[in-house]
All heavy atoms as an XYZ file, in Angstrom:
860
protein
N       0.851     -1.177      0.001
C      -0.001     -0.001      0.000
C       0.894      1.238      0.002
O       1.832      1.331      0.765
C      -0.896     -0.020      1.250
C      -1.855      1.127      1.297
S      -2.895      1.163      2.787
C      -3.901     -0.266      2.529
N       0.609      2.184     -0.871
C       1.421      3.395     -0.956
C       1.135      4.315      0.219
O       0.056      4.267      0.806
C       1.137      4.120     -2.268
O      -0.198      4.559     -2.284
N       2.091      5.173      0.596
C       1.884      6.067      1.755
C       0.663      6.959      1.611
O      -0.064      7.177      2.566
C       3.172      6.896      1.797
C       4.184      6.083      1.081
C       3.429      5.299      0.050
N       0.384      7.465      0.393
C      -0.757      8.355      0.249
C      -2.086      7.621      0.422
O      -3.093      8.215      0.741
C      -0.732      9.126     -1.066
C      -0.701      8.279     -2.309
C       0.700      7.957     -2.771
O       1.655      7.968     -1.967
O       0.862      7.677     -3.971
N      -2.098      6.309      0.228
C      -3.330      5.543      0.387
C      -3.703      5.365      1.859
O      -4.825      4.999      2.165
C      -3.194      4.187     -0.282
N      -2.772      5.631      2.772
C      -3.061      5.458      4.190
C      -3.650      6.710      4.816
O      -4.049      6.688      5.958
C      -1.783      5.060      4.956
O      -0.821      6.098      4.825
C      -1.215      3.758      4.418
N      -3.698      7.798      4.087
C      -4.276      9.037      4.584
C      -5.637      9.217      3.920
O      -5.768      9.085      2.712
C      -3.374     10.251      4.267
C      -4.021     11.539      4.729
C      -2.015     10.077      4.902
N      -6.660      9.493      4.728
C      -7.986      9.705      4.140
C      -8.797     10.655      5.007
O      -8.542     10.798      6.197
C      -8.731      8.380      3.984
O      -9.023      7.844      5.255
N      -9.760     11.309      4.387
C     -10.688     12.186      5.093
C     -12.096     11.921      4.559
O     -12.270     11.609      3.382
C     -10.341     13.660      4.886
S      -8.827     14.187      5.698
N     -13.082     12.041      5.447
C     -14.483     11.846      5.095
C     -15.170     13.209      5.106
O     -15.246     13.866      6.146
C     -15.131     10.901      6.107
C     -16.607     10.701      5.861
O     -17.025     10.738      4.692
O     -17.352     10.501      6.841
N     -15.664     13.643      3.942
C     -16.330     14.933      3.805
C     -17.835     14.732      3.843
O     -18.348     13.729      3.348
C     -15.919     15.608      2.500
C     -14.438     15.869      2.419
C     -13.590     14.955      1.830
C     -13.905     17.017      2.962
C     -12.228     15.179      1.776
C     -12.544     17.260      2.911
C     -11.698     16.338      2.317
N     -18.562     15.665      4.426
C     -20.009     15.524      4.554
C     -20.710     16.852      4.251
O     -20.100     17.908      4.286
C     -20.394     15.043      5.959
C     -20.362     16.150      6.983
C     -21.527     16.798      7.350
C     -19.164     16.580      7.544
C     -21.502     17.846      8.266
C     -19.136     17.607      8.458
C     -20.307     18.243      8.810
O     -20.280     19.275      9.708
N     -22.002     16.750      3.962
C     -22.858     17.923      3.763
C     -24.221     17.599      4.359
O     -24.804     16.561      4.049
C     -22.986     18.246      2.284
N     -24.717     18.469      5.229
C     -26.018     18.272      5.865
C     -27.125     18.923      5.053
O     -26.904     19.926      4.365
C     -26.027     18.866      7.272
O     -25.078     18.206      8.088
N     -28.317     18.362      5.165
C     -29.484     18.923      4.472
C     -29.672     20.369      4.915
O     -29.553     20.680      6.105
C     -30.727     18.100      4.822
C     -31.933     18.419      3.999
C     -33.055     17.425      4.295
C     -34.222     17.599      3.380
N     -35.237     16.564      3.621
N     -29.945     21.282      3.986
C     -30.105     22.700      4.351
C     -31.227     22.916      5.370
O     -32.155     22.107      5.472
C     -30.452     23.371      3.027
C     -29.948     22.461      1.978
C     -30.095     21.076      2.549
N     -31.119     24.010      6.091
C     -32.148     24.431      7.046
C     -32.715     25.763      6.580
O     -32.022     26.535      5.922
C     -31.544     24.629      8.445
C     -31.120     23.332      9.062
O     -31.882     22.378      9.106
N     -29.892     23.280      9.548
N     -33.960     26.033      6.964
C     -34.515     27.339      6.639
C     -35.305     27.858      7.823
O     -35.879     27.113      8.611
C     -35.398     27.283      5.389
C     -36.702     26.584      5.598
N     -37.879     27.249      5.824
C     -36.999     25.283      5.609
C     -38.849     26.376      5.966
N     -38.346     25.168      5.846
N     -35.264     29.160      7.970
C     -36.020     29.864      8.995
C     -36.471     31.171      8.366
O     -35.645     32.062      8.116
C     -35.147     30.111     10.230
O     -35.866     30.853     11.183
N     -37.763     31.260      8.060
C     -38.258     32.440      7.358
C     -37.644     32.512      5.989
O     -37.743     31.573      5.203
N     -36.946     33.593      5.701
C     -36.306     33.734      4.396
C     -34.822     33.362      4.435
O     -34.138     33.452      3.424
C     -36.450     35.176      3.901
O     -35.764     36.060      4.768
N     -34.318     32.928      5.583
C     -32.898     32.607      5.717
C     -32.649     31.117      5.497
O     -33.291     30.265      6.117
C     -32.394     33.001      7.115
C     -30.913     32.865      7.302
C     -30.166     33.955      6.589
N     -28.740     33.810      6.799
C     -27.830     34.279      5.991
N     -28.192     34.957      4.937
N     -26.573     34.101      6.239
N     -31.722     30.797      4.605
C     -31.320     29.421      4.313
C     -29.879     29.235      4.776
O     -29.051     30.132      4.591
C     -31.389     29.153      2.810
C     -32.745     29.334      2.190
S     -33.958     28.161      2.779
C     -33.208     26.622      2.317
N     -29.582     28.077      5.365
C     -28.207     27.755      5.748
C     -27.909     26.306      5.399
O     -28.802     25.454      5.390
C     -27.951     27.964      7.255
O     -28.868     27.156      8.005
C     -28.089     29.425      7.648
N     -26.658     26.040      5.106
C     -26.188     24.685      4.826
C     -24.846     24.472      5.496
O     -23.953     25.313      5.385
N     -24.700     23.362      6.212
C     -23.472     23.060      6.940
C     -22.801     21.825      6.366
O     -23.469     20.862      5.997
C     -23.772     22.827      8.436
O     -24.368     24.012      8.961
C     -22.513     22.516      9.227
N     -21.487     21.865      6.311
C     -20.711     20.724      5.832
C     -19.271     20.873      6.273
O     -18.908     21.851      6.923
N     -18.457     19.879      5.922
C     -17.054     19.962      6.289
C     -16.390     18.610      6.296
O     -16.740     17.719      5.529
N     -15.444     18.455      7.221
C     -14.649     17.230      7.342
C     -15.103     16.503      8.594
O     -14.940     16.994      9.701
C     -13.147     17.549      7.412
C     -12.731     18.411      6.216
C     -12.334     16.265      7.467
C     -11.315     18.956      6.308
N     -15.685     15.312      8.400
C     -16.174     14.534      9.534
C     -15.009     13.867     10.274
O     -14.899     13.950     11.482
C     -17.161     13.475      9.055
C     -17.835     12.724     10.172
C     -18.778     11.623      9.685
N     -19.462     11.883      8.436
C     -20.642     12.491      8.323
N     -21.279     12.900      9.394
N     -21.192     12.672      7.137
N     -14.161     13.177      9.538
C     -13.020     12.483     10.149
C     -11.847     12.476      9.174
O     -12.035     12.575      7.967
C     -13.358     11.010     10.490
O     -13.706     10.338      9.281
C     -14.477     10.900     11.498
N     -10.650     12.333      9.737
C      -9.441     12.104      8.948
C      -8.644     11.018      9.651
O      -8.677     10.903     10.880
C      -8.569     13.355      8.849
S      -9.209     14.625      7.752
N      -7.934     10.226      8.873
C      -7.052      9.217      9.456
C      -5.734      9.226      8.688
O      -5.669      9.676      7.549
C      -7.707      7.828      9.388
O      -7.924      7.465      8.048
N      -4.705      8.751      9.324
C      -3.400      8.684      8.682
C      -2.580      9.936      8.813
O      -1.502     10.030      8.222
N      -3.055     10.921      9.557
C      -2.259     12.104      9.856
C      -2.022     13.063      8.717
O      -0.879     13.399      8.405
N      -3.085     13.563      8.049
C      -2.850     14.577      7.014
C      -2.209     15.815      7.641
O      -2.461     16.130      8.800
C      -4.247     14.884      6.482
C      -5.180     14.464      7.551
C      -4.506     13.333      8.279
N      -1.368     16.484      6.876
C      -0.675     17.666      7.395
C      -1.409     18.957      7.070
O      -1.128     19.996      7.667
C       0.777     17.739      6.880
C       1.589     16.573      7.418
C       0.840     17.774      5.364
N      -2.335     18.913      6.136
C      -3.129     20.097      5.792
C      -4.472     19.648      5.231
O      -4.552     18.640      4.535
C      -2.394     20.949      4.768
N      -5.506     20.402      5.564
C      -6.857     20.108      5.078
C      -7.573     21.418      4.799
O      -7.301     22.427      5.447
C      -7.677     19.364      6.134
S      -7.012     17.790      6.663
N      -8.493     21.369      3.862
C      -9.356     22.521      3.617
C     -10.680     22.014      3.066
O     -10.724     20.977      2.414
C      -8.705     23.526      2.643
O      -9.526     24.682      2.549
C      -8.502     22.933      1.275
N     -11.747     22.728      3.380
C     -13.042     22.382      2.805
C     -13.828     23.652      2.519
O     -13.673     24.657      3.196
C     -13.832     21.443      3.720
O     -14.158     22.067      4.935
N     -14.641     23.558      1.476
C     -15.530     24.650      1.094
C     -16.945     24.104      1.087
O     -17.210     23.041      0.528
C     -15.182     25.171     -0.296
C     -16.157     26.231     -0.795
C     -15.798     26.761     -2.165
O     -14.665     27.255     -2.330
O     -16.663     26.689     -3.058
N     -17.854     24.839      1.713
C     -19.262     24.462      1.749
C     -20.032     25.455      0.895
O     -19.918     26.664      1.079
C     -19.794     24.483      3.205
C     -21.279     24.200      3.234
C     -19.031     23.482      4.048
N     -20.799     24.924     -0.049
C     -21.628     25.761     -0.914
C     -23.094     25.453     -0.652
O     -23.498     24.293     -0.672
C     -21.325     25.493     -2.392
C     -19.922     25.915     -2.791
O     -19.409     26.885     -2.193
O     -19.343     25.293     -3.688
N     -23.872     26.490     -0.400
C     -25.323     26.384     -0.318
C     -25.830     26.690     -1.718
O     -25.560     27.766     -2.261
C     -25.881     27.375      0.697
C     -27.397     27.439      0.815
C     -27.951     26.112      1.332
C     -27.807     28.577      1.731
N     -26.540     25.731     -2.321
C     -26.939     25.870     -3.714
C     -28.456     25.758     -3.873
O     -29.110     25.063     -3.103
C     -26.290     24.774     -4.566
C     -24.778     24.793     -4.528
C     -24.154     23.628     -5.259
O     -24.746     22.534     -5.305
O     -23.052     23.812     -5.797
N     -28.980     26.443     -4.885
C     -30.383     26.290     -5.247
C     -30.460     25.908     -6.715
O     -29.562     26.211     -7.507
C     -31.187     27.569     -4.976
C     -30.830     28.728     -5.852
C     -31.520     28.966     -7.034
C     -29.794     29.588     -5.491
C     -31.184     30.037     -7.849
C     -29.445     30.656     -6.303
C     -30.144     30.883     -7.484
N     -31.543     25.224     -7.066
C     -31.705     24.794     -8.453
C     -32.460     25.864     -9.224
O     -33.569     26.248     -8.853
C     -32.456     23.464     -8.526
C     -32.418     22.874     -9.907
C     -31.269     22.246    -10.364
C     -33.512     22.962    -10.747
C     -31.212     21.708    -11.644
C     -33.475     22.428    -12.032
C     -32.312     21.805    -12.473
O     -32.257     21.279    -13.732
N     -31.849     26.350    -10.293
C     -32.437     27.374    -11.134
C     -33.206     26.678    -12.265
O     -32.593     26.072    -13.153
C     -31.344     28.284    -11.693
C     -31.893     29.429    -12.495
O     -32.748     29.242    -13.349
N     -31.382     30.615    -12.231
N     -34.526     26.764    -12.219
C     -35.348     26.096    -13.226
C     -35.164     26.677    -14.625
O     -35.364     25.977    -15.612
C     -36.828     26.171    -12.837
C     -37.133     25.296    -11.655
O     -36.658     24.171    -11.572
N     -37.918     25.803    -10.726
N     -34.798     27.947    -14.731
C     -34.645     28.573    -16.037
C     -33.375     28.098    -16.748
O     -33.379     27.869    -17.943
C     -34.643     30.095    -15.912
C     -35.934     30.623    -15.354
C     -35.990     31.132    -14.073
C     -37.104     30.577    -16.106
C     -37.185     31.605    -13.543
C     -38.312     31.037    -15.596
C     -38.345     31.559    -14.304
N     -32.286     27.930    -16.004
C     -31.033     27.482    -16.609
C     -30.827     25.980    -16.459
O     -29.891     25.430    -17.034
C     -29.848     28.223    -15.989
O     -29.703     27.852    -14.626
N     -31.661     25.330    -15.648
C     -31.518     23.892    -15.353
C     -30.146     23.575    -14.769
O     -29.514     22.584    -15.115
C     -31.769     23.045    -16.607
O     -33.069     23.248    -17.092
N     -29.692     24.451    -13.847
C     -28.383     24.275    -13.216
C     -28.487     24.588    -11.731
O     -29.329     25.372    -11.303
C     -27.350     25.223    -13.847
C     -27.062     24.964    -15.291
S     -25.939     26.195    -16.009
C     -24.520     26.032    -14.975
N     -27.586     23.972    -10.948
C     -27.443     24.336     -9.535
C     -26.614     25.608     -9.472
O     -25.568     25.714    -10.120
C     -26.758     23.217     -8.755
C     -27.662     22.051     -8.538
C     -27.701     20.887     -9.244
C     -28.660     21.935     -7.509
N     -28.675     20.069     -8.736
C     -29.275     20.680     -7.677
C     -29.103     22.771     -6.488
C     -30.304     20.243     -6.843
C     -30.127     22.328     -5.666
C     -30.712     21.089     -5.841
N     -27.067     26.594     -8.697
C     -26.399     27.886     -8.565
C     -25.971     28.077     -7.107
O     -26.732     27.745     -6.194
C     -27.348     29.019     -8.960
C     -28.053     28.805    -10.294
S     -26.962     28.882    -11.700
C     -26.807     30.621    -11.895
N     -24.795     28.624     -6.902
C     -24.292     28.861     -5.550
C     -24.887     30.142     -4.984
O     -24.767     31.199     -5.594
C     -22.761     28.936     -5.548
O     -22.244     27.710     -6.066
C     -22.221     29.171     -4.143
N     -25.502     30.023     -3.807
C     -26.105     31.177     -3.146
C     -25.243     31.677     -1.992
O     -25.319     32.840     -1.605
C     -27.493     30.830     -2.635
N     -24.427     30.811     -1.413
C     -23.562     31.187     -0.298
C     -22.417     30.205     -0.169
O     -22.561     29.029     -0.527
N     -21.283     30.681      0.326
C     -20.079     29.857      0.456
C     -19.401     30.134      1.790
O     -19.388     31.282      2.255
C     -19.080     30.167     -0.686
O     -19.702     29.858     -1.935
C     -17.802     29.368     -0.560
N     -18.837     29.084      2.387
C     -18.028     29.234      3.603
C     -16.853     28.270      3.493
O     -16.965     27.209      2.881
C     -18.855     28.934      4.847
N     -15.713     28.637      4.082
C     -14.508     27.803      4.008
C     -13.879     27.635      5.387
O     -14.017     28.501      6.251
C     -13.479     28.450      3.085
C     -13.926     28.547      1.657
C     -12.907     29.303      0.801
N     -13.364     29.434     -0.573
C     -14.094     30.433     -1.017
N     -14.453     31.404     -0.200
N     -14.468     30.475     -2.269
N     -13.184     26.523      5.556
C     -12.401     26.301      6.765
C     -11.161     25.498      6.367
O     -11.155     24.825      5.340
C     -13.223     25.632      7.856
C     -13.575     24.186      7.647
C     -12.459     23.258      8.092
O     -11.770     23.528      9.076
N     -12.260     22.189      7.365
N     -10.102     25.594      7.191
C      -8.848     24.928      6.809
C      -8.165     24.247      7.992
O      -6.980     24.427      8.209
C      -7.899     25.931      6.159
O      -7.673     27.016      7.036
N      -8.923     23.444      8.711
C      -8.350     22.631      9.784
C      -8.732     21.181      9.562
O      -9.798     20.886      9.028
C      -8.849     23.094     11.149
C      -8.365     24.476     11.511
C      -8.818     24.855     12.896
C      -8.304     26.241     13.242
N      -8.754     26.671     14.560
N      -7.851     20.269      9.973
C      -8.108     18.844      9.818
C      -8.893     18.309     11.014
O      -8.769     18.804     12.123
C      -6.799     18.074      9.699
S      -5.834     18.477      8.222
N      -9.696     17.286     10.762
C     -10.415     16.584     11.827
C      -9.491     15.498     12.375
O      -8.564     15.097     11.698
C     -11.676     15.961     11.257
N      -9.703     14.935     13.579
C     -10.733     15.337     14.521
C     -10.313     16.571     15.309
O      -9.138     16.871     15.321
C     -10.893     14.107     15.410
C      -9.559     13.442     15.394
C      -8.950     13.781     14.046
N     -11.190     17.236     15.991
C     -12.624     16.972     16.026
C     -13.270     17.377     14.708
O     -12.594     17.885     13.809
C     -13.106     17.852     17.171
C     -12.181     19.015     17.161
C     -10.833     18.435     16.771
N     -14.574     17.157     14.640
C     -15.356     17.529     13.470
C     -15.032     18.973     13.093
O     -15.016     19.855     13.949
C     -16.847     17.390     13.793
C     -17.833     17.890     12.753
C     -17.871     16.930     11.568
C     -19.209     18.010     13.358
N     -14.780     19.212     11.811
C     -14.491     20.566     11.312
C     -15.580     20.933     10.319
O     -15.759     20.255      9.312
C     -13.135     20.619     10.623
C     -11.975     20.236     11.522
C     -11.784     21.240     12.624
N     -10.610     20.895     13.424
C     -10.198     21.566     14.472
N     -10.885     22.629     14.877
N      -9.132     21.207     15.126
N     -16.319     21.978     10.632
C     -17.426     22.342      9.754
C     -17.486     23.842      9.552
O     -16.870     24.616     10.282
C     -18.745     21.846     10.340
O     -19.031     22.523     11.546
N     -18.239     24.233      8.552
C     -18.550     25.634      8.320
C     -19.967     25.694      7.756
O     -20.489     24.715      7.232
C     -17.524     26.295      7.392
O     -17.333     25.543      6.226
N     -20.582     26.868      7.899
C     -21.969     27.038      7.479
C     -22.085     28.178      6.484
O     -21.651     29.292      6.762
C     -22.873     27.314      8.705
O     -22.774     26.205      9.599
C     -24.321     27.508      8.297
N     -22.663     27.870      5.330
C     -22.926     28.880      4.305
C     -24.372     29.326      4.443
O     -25.238     28.531      4.808
C     -22.685     28.297      2.920
N     -24.639     30.588      4.167
C     -25.993     31.098      4.308
C     -26.378     32.033      3.181
O     -25.520     32.584      2.483
N     -27.686     32.192      3.017
C     -28.210     33.088      1.999
C     -29.656     33.409      2.325
O     -30.318     32.668      3.052
C     -28.139     32.427      0.622
O     -28.637     33.292     -0.373
N     -30.143     34.513      1.796
C     -31.557     34.838      1.919
C     -32.285     34.315      0.686
O     -31.767     34.350     -0.423
C     -31.768     36.352      2.043
C     -31.338     36.857      3.393
O     -31.494     36.173      4.391
N     -30.780     38.054      3.423
N     -33.478     33.853      0.921
C     -34.339     33.330     -0.134
C     -35.411     34.383     -0.400
O     -36.139     34.760      0.505
C     -34.947     32.012      0.368
S     -36.003     31.184     -0.795
N     -35.480     34.879     -1.621
C     -36.405     35.950     -1.959
C     -37.639     35.374     -2.651
O     -37.525     34.656     -3.652
C     -35.727     36.994     -2.875
C     -36.703     38.101     -3.237
C     -34.487     37.555     -2.204
N     -38.806     35.686     -2.118
C     -40.054     35.186     -2.689
C     -40.559     36.108     -3.798
O     -40.523     37.318     -3.672
C     -41.131     35.092     -1.602
C     -42.472     34.682     -2.129
N     -42.729     33.409     -2.544
C     -43.606     35.393     -2.325
C     -43.979     33.340     -2.972
N     -44.531     34.525     -2.848
N     -40.990     35.484     -4.878
C     -41.643     36.198     -5.973
C     -43.007     35.552     -6.169
O     -43.104     34.317     -6.209
C     -40.824     36.105     -7.260
C     -39.452     36.670     -7.119
N     -39.195     38.016     -7.085
C     -38.256     36.071     -6.976
C     -37.904     38.218     -6.947
N     -37.301     37.056     -6.871
N     -44.092     36.326     -6.278
C     -45.422     35.740     -6.449
C     -45.446     34.727     -7.597
O     -44.878     34.959     -8.667
C     -46.311     36.937     -6.770
C     -45.600     38.095     -6.134
C     -44.123     37.789     -6.288
N     -46.048     33.576     -7.333
C     -46.148     32.533     -8.345
C     -44.970     31.590     -8.391
O     -44.983     30.626     -9.149
N     -43.925     31.860     -7.583
C     -42.768     30.955     -7.569
C     -43.157     29.607     -6.971
O     -43.856     29.550     -5.965
C     -41.626     31.531     -6.727
C     -40.775     32.535     -7.487
O     -41.011     32.706     -8.694
O     -39.884     33.132     -6.868
N     -42.669     28.525     -7.557
C     -42.877     27.204     -6.962
C     -41.881     26.982     -5.824
O     -41.048     27.859     -5.535
C     -42.579     26.263     -8.120
C     -41.549     27.011     -8.925
C     -41.931     28.471     -8.798
N     -41.969     25.824     -5.194
C     -40.953     25.467     -4.205
C     -39.584     25.494     -4.870
O     -39.444     25.188     -6.062
C     -41.205     24.066     -3.651
C     -42.355     24.041     -2.676
O     -42.872     25.080     -2.271
N     -42.764     22.858     -2.299
N     -38.583     25.856     -4.085
C     -37.215     25.927     -4.589
C     -36.429     24.759     -4.013
O     -36.560     24.430     -2.833
C     -36.553     27.270     -4.179
C     -35.110     27.323     -4.641
C     -37.348     28.439     -4.745
N     -35.617     24.106     -4.840
C     -34.762     23.001     -4.403
C     -33.443     23.576     -3.900
O     -32.788     24.352     -4.591
C     -34.512     22.043     -5.563
N     -33.056     23.197     -2.670
C     -31.807     23.638     -2.052
C     -30.987     22.415     -1.666
O     -31.537     21.390     -1.275
C     -32.084     24.453     -0.793
C     -32.738     25.764     -1.053
C     -34.075     25.997     -1.201
C     -32.097     27.027     -1.189
N     -34.306     27.331     -1.425
C     -33.114     27.992     -1.422
C     -30.771     27.444     -1.127
C     -32.823     29.336     -1.599
C     -30.490     28.792     -1.303
C     -31.510     29.717     -1.541
N     -29.657     22.524     -1.752
C     -28.775     21.465     -1.280
C     -27.481     22.082     -0.770
O     -27.160     23.240     -1.065
C     -28.472     20.444     -2.377
C     -27.512     20.951     -3.443
C     -27.200     19.896     -4.467
N     -26.233     20.398     -5.450
C     -25.851     19.729     -6.518
N     -26.345     18.530     -6.754
N     -24.967     20.255     -7.344
N     -26.763     21.296     -0.001
C     -25.443     21.681      0.493
C     -24.417     20.765     -0.170
O     -24.622     19.557     -0.249
C     -25.357     21.509      2.025
O     -26.450     22.204      2.629
C     -24.054     22.047      2.568
N     -23.333     21.348     -0.638
C     -22.248     20.587     -1.251
C     -20.944     20.950     -0.556
O     -20.673     22.128     -0.314
C     -22.128     20.909     -2.759
O     -23.359     20.581     -3.390
C     -21.008     20.148     -3.410
N     -20.158     19.939     -0.218
C     -18.835     20.159      0.372
C     -17.774     19.643     -0.591
O     -17.900     18.541     -1.121
C     -18.691     19.428      1.717
O     -19.680     19.934      2.620
C     -17.308     19.633      2.325
N     -16.751     20.463     -0.804
C     -15.603     20.088     -1.622
C     -14.377     20.235     -0.728
O     -14.187     21.288     -0.111
C     -15.470     21.007     -2.842
C     -16.750     20.982     -3.665
C     -14.258     20.630     -3.687
C     -16.887     22.119     -4.643
N     -13.566     19.188     -0.633
C     -12.413     19.262      0.266
C     -11.163     18.644     -0.315
O     -11.218     17.832     -1.236
N     -10.024     19.074      0.225
C      -8.730     18.495     -0.139
C      -7.902     18.290      1.116
O      -8.128     18.939      2.137
C      -7.939     19.396     -1.105
O      -7.743     20.665     -0.486
C      -8.672     19.586     -2.427
N      -6.949     17.373      1.031
C      -6.012     17.168      2.135
C      -4.652     16.775      1.575
O      -4.561     16.305      0.436
C      -6.526     16.121      3.135
C      -6.814     14.776      2.528
C      -5.847     13.790      2.502
C      -8.066     14.501      1.994
C      -6.116     12.550      1.947
C      -8.341     13.269      1.438
C      -7.359     12.282      1.413
N      -3.613     17.013      2.365
C      -2.243     16.729      1.961
C      -1.645     15.741      2.941
O      -1.712     15.936      4.166
C      -1.391     18.024      1.920
C       0.052     17.705      1.544
C      -2.008     19.031      0.964
N      -1.050     14.665      2.406
C      -0.391     13.636      3.212
C       1.005     14.108      3.598
O       1.561     15.030      2.969
C      -0.310     12.337      2.415
N       1.596     13.499      4.626
C       2.957     13.889      5.035
C       3.994     13.795      3.917
O       4.974     14.545      3.912
C       3.277     12.904      6.162
C       1.937     12.537      6.729
C       1.013     12.516      5.537
N       3.790     12.910      2.935
C       4.756     12.784      1.837
C       4.512     13.801      0.724
O       5.183     13.782     -0.298
C       4.727     11.366      1.271
C       3.431     11.043      0.566
O       2.499     11.844      0.545
N       3.360      9.856     -0.013
N       3.525     14.696      0.900
C       3.250     15.732     -0.083
C       2.170     15.377     -1.090
O       1.754     16.234     -1.862
N       1.730     14.127     -1.101
C       0.650     13.746     -2.018
C      -0.653     14.396     -1.560
O      -0.884     14.574     -0.364
C       0.497     12.235     -2.050
N      -1.498     14.759     -2.507
C      -2.775     15.370     -2.141
C      -3.925     14.577     -2.747
O      -3.761     13.866     -3.738
C      -2.827     16.826     -2.592
O      -2.734     16.897     -3.995
N      -5.071     14.710     -2.133
C      -6.283     14.052     -2.614
C      -7.465     14.887     -2.157
O      -7.310     15.857     -1.413
C      -6.373     12.632     -2.076
N      -8.637     14.516     -2.587
C      -9.814     15.290     -2.214
C     -11.060     14.441     -2.197
O     -11.022     13.241     -2.465
N     -12.159     15.090     -1.881
C     -13.431     14.401     -1.839
C     -14.566     15.408     -1.827
O     -14.349     16.611     -1.730
N     -15.780     14.888     -1.926
C     -16.963     15.732     -1.913
C     -18.050     15.098     -1.059
O     -17.995     13.912     -0.743
C     -17.541     15.934     -3.332
O     -17.872     14.648     -3.872
C     -16.560     16.633     -4.237
N     -19.008     15.899     -0.697
C     -20.187     15.425      0.002
C     -21.378     16.224     -0.489
O     -21.271     17.436     -0.668
N     -22.481     15.556     -0.748
C     -23.709     16.226     -1.180
C     -24.841     15.854     -0.235
O     -24.993     14.694      0.122
C     -24.092     15.821     -2.606
C     -23.138     16.368     -3.629
O     -22.897     17.560     -3.668
N     -22.582     15.511     -4.448
N     -25.621     16.840      0.131
C     -26.743     16.614      1.033
C     -27.969     16.150      0.264
O     -28.046     16.305     -0.950
C     -27.087     17.897      1.783
O     -27.769     18.787      0.910
N     -28.963     15.648      0.997
C     -30.278     15.460      0.381
C     -30.824     16.845      0.000
O     -30.427     17.862      0.563
C     -31.113     14.836      1.488
C     -30.138     14.286      2.476
C     -28.927     15.164      2.380
N     -31.764     16.865     -0.924
C     -32.361     18.128     -1.393
C     -33.541     18.505     -0.505
O     -34.324     17.647     -0.106
C     -32.803     17.998     -2.864
C     -33.539     19.242     -3.338
C     -31.598     17.718     -3.745
N     -33.645     19.790     -0.191
C     -34.753     20.338      0.572
C     -35.578     21.215     -0.371
O     -35.034     22.116     -1.013
C     -34.234     21.177      1.748
C     -35.278     21.941      2.556
C     -36.174     20.971      3.322
C     -34.599     22.913      3.516
N     -36.879     20.948     -0.455
C     -37.783     21.751     -1.289
C     -38.615     22.640     -0.388
O     -39.365     22.155      0.459
C     -38.722     20.843     -2.095
C     -37.980     20.002     -3.114
C     -37.555     18.720     -2.792
C     -37.725     20.487     -4.383
C     -36.882     17.941     -3.723
C     -37.050     19.719     -5.317
C     -36.634     18.447     -4.980
O     -35.946     17.680     -5.900
N     -38.456     23.954     -0.538
C     -39.224     24.902      0.280
C     -39.596     26.114     -0.550
O     -38.867     26.502     -1.466
C     -38.437     25.390      1.531
C     -38.181     24.264      2.494
C     -37.151     26.049      1.146
N     -40.725     26.734     -0.239
C     -41.045     28.002     -0.886
C     -40.297     29.126     -0.175
O     -40.092     29.067      1.032
C     -42.556     28.132     -0.683
C     -42.810     27.379      0.574
C     -41.796     26.261      0.613
N     -39.866     30.099     -0.899
C     -39.280     31.277     -0.244
C     -40.420     32.079      0.355
O     -41.482     32.205     -0.245
C     -38.518     32.109     -1.270
S     -37.074     31.294     -1.941
N     -40.219     32.599      1.546
C     -41.267     33.379      2.216
C     -40.784     34.786      2.482
O     -39.631     35.067      2.475
C     -41.722     32.726      3.526
C     -42.462     31.439      3.225
C     -40.576     32.488      4.462
């Protein structure tokens, strides 16, 4: 087994939360093993744009510490209601990288379940 194969991190993304017009999504690095020397993760709160048929980033947060303990960050955005709008699909996505002691790097992602809510 190569040295870089012994280092790993588990990235996660939690289902978004909403309170009134405020949306938040939390994600990060759940665990690391093998002693990475550097870690970073970016959490994106995304909504699905029906007109472009694409996921769009509404908020971003970053952190750069390795787990354990759990390392997370929360991205947030306001949801604006327009009359006649349907429910909006929201998700949290985490993108992360880590560096092994030998200098090799690797990464991972985590995607949350989708939350459908109307903007209020």
